[in-house]
C-alpha positions as CSV (number, residue, x, y, z in Angstrom):
1,M,0.0,0.0,0.0
2,K,1.5,3.3,-1.1
3,A,1.6,6.2,1.3
4,N,-0.5,9.3,0.8
5,H,2.4,11.7,0.2
6,K,0.3,15.0,0.1
7,N,0.4,15.4,3.9
8,I,3.8,13.9,4.6
9,N,6.7,16.0,5.8
10,P,9.5,15.9,3.2
11,A,12.0,14.9,5.8
12,D,9.9,12.0,7.0
13,M,9.2,11.0,3.4
14,W,12.9,10.7,2.6
15,K,13.6,8.9,5.8
16,A,11.2,6.2,4.8
17,V,13.0,5.9,1.4
18,L,16.4,5.7,3.2
19,G,15.1,2.8,5.2
20,Q,14.5,0.8,2.0
21,I,17.9,1.9,0.5
22,E,19.8,0.8,3.6
23,L,18.6,-2.8,2.9
24,E,20.2,-2.7,-0.5
25,L,23.7,-1.3,0.2
26,S,26.7,-2.3,2.3
27,P,26.7,-0.4,5.7
28,M,29.8,1.5,4.9
29,V,28.5,2.8,1.6
30,Y,25.2,3.7,3.1
31,K,26.6,5.6,6.0
32,S,29.3,7.4,4.1
33,M,27.1,8.5,1.3
34,V,23.3,8.0,1.3
35,A,22.7,8.6,5.0
36,R,24.2,12.1,4.6
37,T,21.2,13.5,2.9
38,K,17.8,14.9,3.9
39,G,14.5,15.7,2.4
40,V,13.9,19.5,2.4
41,S,10.8,20.2,0.3
42,I,8.2,18.7,-2.0
43,S,6.4,20.5,-4.8
44,N,4.5,19.3,-7.9
45,N,5.4,15.6,-7.1
46,V,9.2,16.5,-7.0
47,L,11.0,15.8,-3.7
48,E,14.0,18.0,-3.1
49,V,16.8,16.1,-1.4
50,S,19.8,18.0,0.0
51,C,23.3,16.4,-0.1
52,E,26.3,17.5,2.0
53,D,28.6,17.8,-1.0
54,D,28.7,17.4,-4.8
55,F,30.5,14.0,-4.7
56,I,27.4,12.5,-2.9
57,R,25.0,14.2,-5.3
58,K,26.8,12.8,-8.4
59,N,26.9,9.3,-7.0
60,L,23.2,9.3,-6.1
61,E,22.2,10.6,-9.5
62,K,24.4,8.2,-11.5
63,K,25.6,5.2,-9.6
64,Y,22.7,4.6,-7.2
65,S,19.8,6.1,-9.2
66,N,18.1,2.8,-9.9
67,I,18.2,1.8,-6.2
68,V,16.8,5.2,-5.2
69,S,14.0,5.1,-7.8
70,T,13.0,1.6,-6.8
71,A,12.9,2.5,-3.1
72,M,10.8,5.6,-3.8
73,Q,8.4,3.5,-5.8
74,N,8.1,0.8,-3.1
75,V,7.4,3.4,-0.4
76,H,5.5,6.3,-1.9
77,G,4.6,5.5,-5.5
78,K,6.4,6.0,-8.8
79,Q,4.8,9.4,-9.6
80,I,7.2,11.2,-7.1
81,K,10.5,12.3,-8.7
82,I,13.6,13.2,-6.8
83,N,15.9,16.2,-7.3
84,F,19.3,16.1,-5.6
85,S,21.1,19.3,-4.7
86,V,24.0,20.4,-2.6
87,S,23.1,22.1,0.6
88,K,24.1,25.8,0.6
89,N,24.5,25.6,4.4
90,N,27.5,23.4,3.9
91,T,29.5,26.1,2.1
92,P,32.4,26.9,4.4
93,V,32.6,30.3,5.8
94,E,36.0,31.9,5.9
95,K,37.0,32.8,9.4
96,K,39.1,35.8,10.3
97,T,42.4,34.4,11.3
98,D,44.5,37.5,12.0
99,E,43.7,40.5,14.1
100,L,44.6,43.9,12.8
101,G,48.4,44.4,13.2
102,P,50.3,47.5,13.9
103,L,49.9,50.6,11.6
104,F,51.5,50.2,8.2
105,T,51.9,46.4,8.7
106,Q,50.8,44.4,5.6
107,Q,48.4,41.6,6.6
108,K,48.8,38.1,5.0
109,N,46.1,36.9,2.7
110,I,44.2,33.6,3.3
111,S,46.2,31.6,0.8
112,E,49.5,32.6,2.4
113,I,48.2,31.6,5.8
114,Q,46.9,28.3,4.5
115,E,50.3,27.6,2.9
116,E,52.1,28.3,6.1
117,K,49.7,25.9,8.0
118,R,50.3,23.2,5.3
119,A,54.1,23.6,5.7
120,K,53.8,23.5,9.5
121,S,51.6,20.4,9.3
122,N,54.0,18.6,6.8
123,L,51.4,18.6,4.0
124,N,52.0,18.8,0.3
125,S,49.6,21.4,-1.2
126,R,49.3,19.3,-4.5
127,L,47.9,16.3,-2.7
128,T,44.2,17.3,-2.7
129,F,40.9,15.7,-3.5
130,E,40.8,17.7,-6.8
131,H,43.9,15.9,-8.0
132,F,42.8,12.4,-6.8
133,I,41.6,10.2,-9.6
134,L,38.4,8.4,-8.4
135,G,37.6,4.8,-9.6
136,K,36.1,1.5,-8.5
137,N,39.3,0.6,-6.7
138,N,39.2,3.5,-4.3
139,N,35.7,5.0,-4.2
140,L,34.9,3.8,-0.7
141,A,38.1,5.1,0.8
142,Y,37.5,8.4,-1.0
143,A,34.0,8.7,0.3
144,I,35.1,8.2,3.8
145,A,38.0,10.6,3.5
146,T,35.7,13.4,2.1
147,A,33.2,12.8,4.8
148,I,35.6,13.1,7.6
149,S,37.2,16.2,6.0
150,E,33.7,17.8,6.2
151,R,33.0,16.7,9.7
152,P,36.2,15.7,11.5
153,G,35.7,13.7,14.7
154,E,32.0,13.3,14.1
155,L,31.3,10.5,11.6
156,Y,34.1,7.9,11.6
157,N,36.8,7.7,14.1
158,P,39.4,6.3,13.8
159,V,39.7,5.8,10.1
160,F,42.2,3.1,8.9
161,I,43.1,3.0,5.2
162,Y,45.4,0.3,3.8
163,S,46.8,-0.6,0.4
164,K,49.9,-1.9,-1.3
165,V,52.7,0.5,-2.1
166,G,52.0,3.3,-4.6
167,L,48.2,3.1,-4.8
168,G,47.3,6.5,-3.4
169,K,46.8,6.2,0.4
170,T,49.3,9.0,1.1
171,H,47.6,11.2,-1.4
172,L,44.2,10.5,0.2
173,I,45.3,11.1,3.8
174,Q,47.1,14.3,2.9
175,A,44.0,15.4,1.0
176,V,42.0,15.2,4.2
177,G,44.5,17.5,5.9
178,N,44.6,20.0,3.1
179,K,40.8,20.1,2.9
180,I,40.5,20.7,6.7
181,I,43.1,23.5,6.6
182,E,41.2,25.1,3.7
183,T,37.7,24.9,5.2
184,K,38.3,24.8,8.9
185,P,41.1,27.3,9.7
186,G,40.7,27.0,13.4
187,M,41.6,23.3,13.5
188,R,45.1,22.1,14.2
189,V,46.2,19.4,11.7
190,V,49.3,17.2,12.2
191,Y,50.6,14.9,9.5
192,T,53.5,12.5,10.2
193,T,54.6,9.0,9.2
194,G,55.2,6.0,11.5
195,E,59.0,6.4,10.8
196,A,59.0,10.1,11.6
197,F,57.0,9.5,14.7
198,T,59.6,7.0,15.9
199,N,62.5,9.2,15.0
200,E,61.0,12.2,16.9
201,L,60.4,10.0,19.9
202,I,64.1,8.8,19.8
203,E,65.2,12.5,19.7
204,T,62.9,13.2,22.7
205,I,64.5,10.4,24.7
206,Q,67.9,11.8,23.8
207,S,66.8,15.2,25.0
208,G,66.5,13.8,28.5
209,K,70.2,12.9,28.2
210,G,71.3,16.4,27.2
211,S,70.8,16.4,23.5
212,G,68.0,16.5,20.9
213,R,65.6,19.2,19.8
214,Y,62.9,19.3,22.4
215,T,61.5,17.8,25.6
216,A,59.0,15.0,26.2
217,N,56.4,17.6,27.1
218,Q,56.9,19.4,23.8
219,F,56.7,16.1,21.9
220,R,53.5,15.1,23.5
221,E,52.0,18.6,23.1
222,K,52.7,18.5,19.4
223,F,50.7,15.3,18.8
224,R,48.2,15.2,21.7
225,K,46.9,18.8,21.1
226,A,46.1,18.1,17.5
227,D,42.5,18.4,16.3
228,V,43.3,16.0,13.4
229,L,46.1,13.5,13.6
230,L,47.2,11.9,10.3
231,I,49.7,9.0,10.6
232,D,51.0,7.5,7.4
233,D,52.5,4.0,7.1
234,I,51.9,3.1,10.7
235,Q,53.6,-0.3,10.1
236,F,56.9,1.3,10.8
237,I,56.3,1.3,14.6
238,I,56.2,-2.5,14.6
239,G,58.9,-4.0,16.8
240,R,59.6,-0.7,18.6
241,E,58.2,-1.0,22.1
242,S,58.7,2.6,23.3
243,T,57.1,3.9,20.1
244,Q,54.1,1.6,20.5
245,E,53.7,2.7,24.1
246,E,53.8,6.4,23.2
247,F,51.5,6.0,20.2
248,F,49.0,4.0,22.3
249,H,48.7,6.9,24.9
250,T,48.6,9.5,22.2
251,F,45.8,7.6,20.4
252,N,43.8,7.3,23.6
253,A,44.2,10.9,24.5
254,L,43.0,12.1,21.1
255,Y,40.2,9.5,20.8
256,M,38.8,10.3,24.2
257,A,38.8,14.0,23.3
258,G,36.8,13.4,20.2
259,K,39.7,14.4,17.8
260,Q,39.9,12.9,14.3
261,I,42.5,10.2,13.8
262,V,43.4,8.8,10.3
263,I,45.9,6.0,9.8
264,T,47.3,4.3,6.7
265,S,49.2,1.1,6.4
266,D,50.3,-1.5,3.8
267,R,48.2,-4.1,5.4
268,P,44.8,-4.5,7.3
269,P,44.8,-4.4,11.2
270,K,44.2,-8.1,11.4
271,D,47.6,-8.8,9.7
272,F,49.6,-7.0,12.4
273,N,50.9,-10.1,14.1
274,S,53.8,-8.3,15.8
275,L,51.9,-5.3,17.0
276,E,50.3,-5.2,20.4
277,E,46.7,-6.4,20.4
278,R,45.5,-3.3,22.4
279,I,46.7,-1.2,19.5
280,T,45.3,-3.3,16.6
281,S,41.9,-3.5,18.4
282,R,41.8,0.3,18.4
283,F,42.5,0.4,14.7
284,S,39.6,-1.9,14.0
285,S,37.2,0.0,16.4
286,G,36.4,2.6,13.7
287,I,36.1,2.1,10.0
288,V,38.6,0.2,7.8
289,A,38.8,0.7,4.1
290,D,41.2,-0.6,1.4
291,I,42.5,0.7,-1.9
292,Q,42.8,-1.9,-4.6
293,A,45.1,-1.8,-7.6
294,P,43.5,0.3,-10.5
295,D,42.1,-1.5,-13.5
296,M,43.3,-0.7,-17.0
297,E,40.6,2.0,-17.5
298,M,41.6,3.7,-14.3
299,R,45.3,3.6,-15.1
300,A,44.6,5.2,-18.5
301,A,42.5,7.9,-16.8
302,I,45.4,8.7,-14.4
303,L,47.8,9.1,-17.3
304,R,45.4,11.2,-19.3
305,S,44.9,13.5,-16.4
306,K,48.7,13.8,-16.0
307,R,49.1,14.5,-19.8
308,D,46.4,17.2,-19.7
309,E,48.0,18.8,-16.6
310,E,51.5,18.8,-18.1
311,K,50.1,19.7,-21.6
312,D,52.2,16.8,-23.1
313,A,51.7,15.8,-26.8
314,V,50.8,12.2,-26.2
315,S,48.1,10.2,-28.0
316,N,45.5,8.1,-26.3
317,E,47.0,5.1,-28.2
318,V,50.3,5.5,-26.4
319,I,48.6,6.1,-23.0
320,N,46.6,2.9,-23.5
321,Y,49.8,1.0,-24.4
322,I,51.5,2.1,-21.2
323,A,48.4,1.5,-19.1
324,E,48.0,-2.0,-20.4
325,R,51.5,-3.0,-19.5
326,V,52.2,-1.3,-16.2
327,D,49.7,-2.7,-13.7
328,S,51.7,-2.9,-10.5
329,N,51.1,0.5,-8.9
330,I,50.5,4.2,-9.7
331,R,54.1,5.3,-9.0
332,E,55.5,2.8,-11.5
333,L,52.8,3.8,-14.0
334,E,53.7,7.5,-13.8
335,G,57.4,6.6,-13.8
336,A,57.0,4.7,-17.1
337,Y,55.0,7.6,-18.6
338,L,57.8,10.1,-17.6
339,Q,60.5,7.7,-19.0
340,A,58.7,7.5,-22.4
341,I,58.2,11.3,-22.5
342,T,61.9,12.0,-21.7
343,Y,63.1,9.5,-24.3
344,A,61.0,11.1,-27.0
345,K,62.3,14.6,-26.1
346,A,65.9,13.3,-26.0
347,T,65.6,11.7,-29.4
348,G,63.6,14.6,-30.9
349,N,60.9,12.2,-32.2
350,E,57.2,12.0,-31.8
351,L,56.1,9.7,-29.0
352,T,54.5,6.7,-30.8
353,V,53.7,3.2,-29.5
354,N,56.9,2.0,-31.2
355,L,59.0,4.7,-29.6
356,A,57.4,4.0,-26.2
357,T,58.2,0.3,-26.7
358,Q,61.9,1.3,-27.2
359,A,61.9,3.7,-24.3
360,L,60.4,1.2,-21.9
361,G,62.0,-2.0,-23.2
362,G,64.1,-2.4,-20.1
363,T,61.2,-1.5,-17.8
364,I,58.1,-3.2,-19.1
365,K,58.0,-6.9,-19.1
366,E,55.3,-9.0,-20.7
367,K,52.6,-9.8,-18.2
368,S,53.4,-12.9,-16.2
369,V,50.0,-13.6,-14.7
370,K,49.9,-16.8,-12.8
371,N,48.2,-19.5,-14.9
372,V,45.1,-20.4,-13.0
373,N,42.6,-23.1,-14.1
374,V,38.9,-23.6,-13.2
375,N,39.8,-26.3,-10.6
376,E,42.0,-23.9,-8.7
377,I,39.3,-21.2,-8.9
378,L,36.7,-23.6,-7.5
379,K,39.1,-24.7,-4.7
380,A,39.7,-21.1,-3.7
381,V,36.0,-20.3,-3.7
382,C,35.2,-23.3,-1.5
383,L,38.1,-22.5,0.9
384,Y,36.9,-18.9,1.3
385,Y,33.2,-19.7,1.8
386,S,33.8,-22.9,3.7
387,V,31.7,-25.0,1.4
388,K,32.3,-28.3,-0.5
389,S,33.0,-28.5,-4.2
390,Q,30.4,-31.2,-4.7
391,D,27.8,-28.9,-3.2
392,I,28.8,-26.1,-5.5
393,K,28.3,-28.5,-8.4
394,G,25.1,-29.9,-6.9
395,K,21.5,-28.9,-7.3
396,K,20.9,-27.2,-4.0
397,R,20.0,-23.5,-4.3
398,T,20.4,-22.3,-0.7
399,K,21.8,-18.8,-0.2
400,E,25.0,-20.4,1.4
401,L,25.7,-22.1,-2.0
402,V,24.2,-19.8,-4.6
403,I,26.5,-16.9,-3.9
404,P,29.7,-19.0,-3.9
405,R,28.5,-20.7,-7.1
406,Q,27.9,-17.4,-8.9
407,V,31.3,-16.0,-7.7
408,A,32.9,-19.1,-9.1
409,M,31.1,-18.5,-12.5
410,Y,32.2,-14.9,-12.4
411,L,35.9,-15.6,-11.7
412,M,36.1,-18.5,-14.2
413,K,34.8,-16.1,-16.9
414,E,37.0,-13.3,-15.9
415,I,40.3,-15.2,-15.4
416,T,40.1,-18.0,-18.0
417,D,39.1,-18.3,-21.6
418,M,36.6,-21.0,-21.0
419,P,33.3,-20.6,-22.8
420,L,30.1,-20.2,-20.8
421,V,28.9,-23.7,-22.0
422,S,32.1,-25.3,-20.7
423,I,31.8,-23.4,-17.3
424,G,28.2,-24.7,-17.0
425,D,29.4,-28.3,-17.8
426,F,32.1,-28.0,-15.2
427,L,29.7,-26.8,-12.5
428,G,27.4,-29.7,-12.6
429,G,26.0,-29.5,-16.2
430,R,24.3,-26.1,-15.9
431,D,22.8,-24.3,-18.9
432,H,24.9,-21.4,-20.3
433,T,22.0,-19.0,-19.6
434,T,22.3,-19.9,-15.9
435,V,26.0,-19.2,-16.0
436,M,25.4,-15.9,-17.8
437,H,22.8,-14.9,-15.1
438,G,25.2,-15.7,-12.3
439,I,28.0,-13.7,-13.9
440,D,25.7,-10.7,-14.5
441,K,24.5,-10.9,-10.9
442,I,28.0,-10.8,-9.4
443,Q,29.1,-8.0,-11.9
444,G,26.2,-5.9,-10.6
445,E,27.2,-6.5,-7.0
446,V,30.9,-5.7,-7.7
447,A,29.7,-2.4,-9.4
448,E,28.0,-1.4,-6.1
449,T,31.2,-1.9,-4.1
450,G,29.5,-4.0,-1.4
451,K,30.3,-7.1,0.5
452,I,30.5,-9.2,-2.7
453,T,33.2,-6.9,-4.0
454,Q,35.5,-7.7,-1.0
455,D,34.6,-11.4,-1.3
456,V,35.8,-11.4,-4.9
457,V,39.0,-9.6,-4.0
458,N,39.7,-12.0,-1.1
459,V,39.2,-15.1,-3.3
460,K,41.6,-13.6,-5.9
461,Q,44.2,-13.1,-3.1
462,I,43.9,-16.8,-2.2
463,L,44.3,-17.7,-5.9
464,F,47.3,-15.5,-6.8
465,N,49.2,-15.3,-3.5
466,N,49.5,-19.1,-3.0
């Protein structure tokens, strides 16, 4: 039964729709994006929904439009349309940061003040959200980062972001700091690395012996009086008992005071076998997000952005060639691009695919992807989901078996060259249309970046890391 929407408050109307949407999305995606909206008015069967920022608006209009429309139809009827807009109340107001100085003294402008704060906070002004290339591999981490930069200490705390080397976690954590300095000038931001934190602590200990830069009180004041603490590559404190002890107390002091803490690492908290459990448990107490390696389209987008920024004369064909062959991380990708550009300038030739091949001959190697067959894929799926292969191939259609079966279909199609008919035969004599449906189902789930996405990533790790 559809609700009579004529007499419903727009805020209540949208809350009812949110209840439906929440059932369709992963908790992290829902909280970081969809929940940060509100119904503000309704007129001529159009519900006006306010979003906290433009990133959320674009995602709701494009990526989640079908889910939103279906939820609205289920709750209130299909005749109601939705218009998403960015709340004007979220526009940051510049605060006066300097009092009037003595007569004839020239006051600093806002950009100069922000640049000084960035330098004091150890932030690179180029590492901003505007320069961060968004894709399927990092959209959740990006959504969380933008959310906490808008409301530090309120939404997610602590935030733990992990990825392999060169995938953008340093860029993202610094973007948080740069955004807060830009929009919230009264907040004190401190960025450091696990290694720098350790070195400063060592100097502090030496200070007590008559050397070093500052005292223990100064060290603690620097970190424990921060409104936003950003610690990059926290894995460097492993094996250092004094550093772990100091970090533990710093973390607790900031957390209890409601200050924002953002941490990055090259591994998830559960993989810190040599780190004290009381520390890893605190890492996991907030929200944890990972950044995966970019796919070919994402790598090409990164190089095109760099080309446009530097105004390089490089064709899309050359960019695609480099993007297809360098898939390890973004640093090596940009390094290969720079190497090709430099080689072309040095030889005085136009950068073609052939010239790029010559320039990168000693750098790019033919892909050496581990040869994986369908038996190994099925074994990895069964291991991850704790099910038996005969059950996957069997006729049972319980939820505990359908999802693993469809994930197996999806991975077999993605990783091997096996036709759909052969995949169906391998999985118990299933029709190719059943296989196609299973693959489409998982592709849809992966596009929504929910739990299934992480499941697929985890199964791949079992496959390629063994």
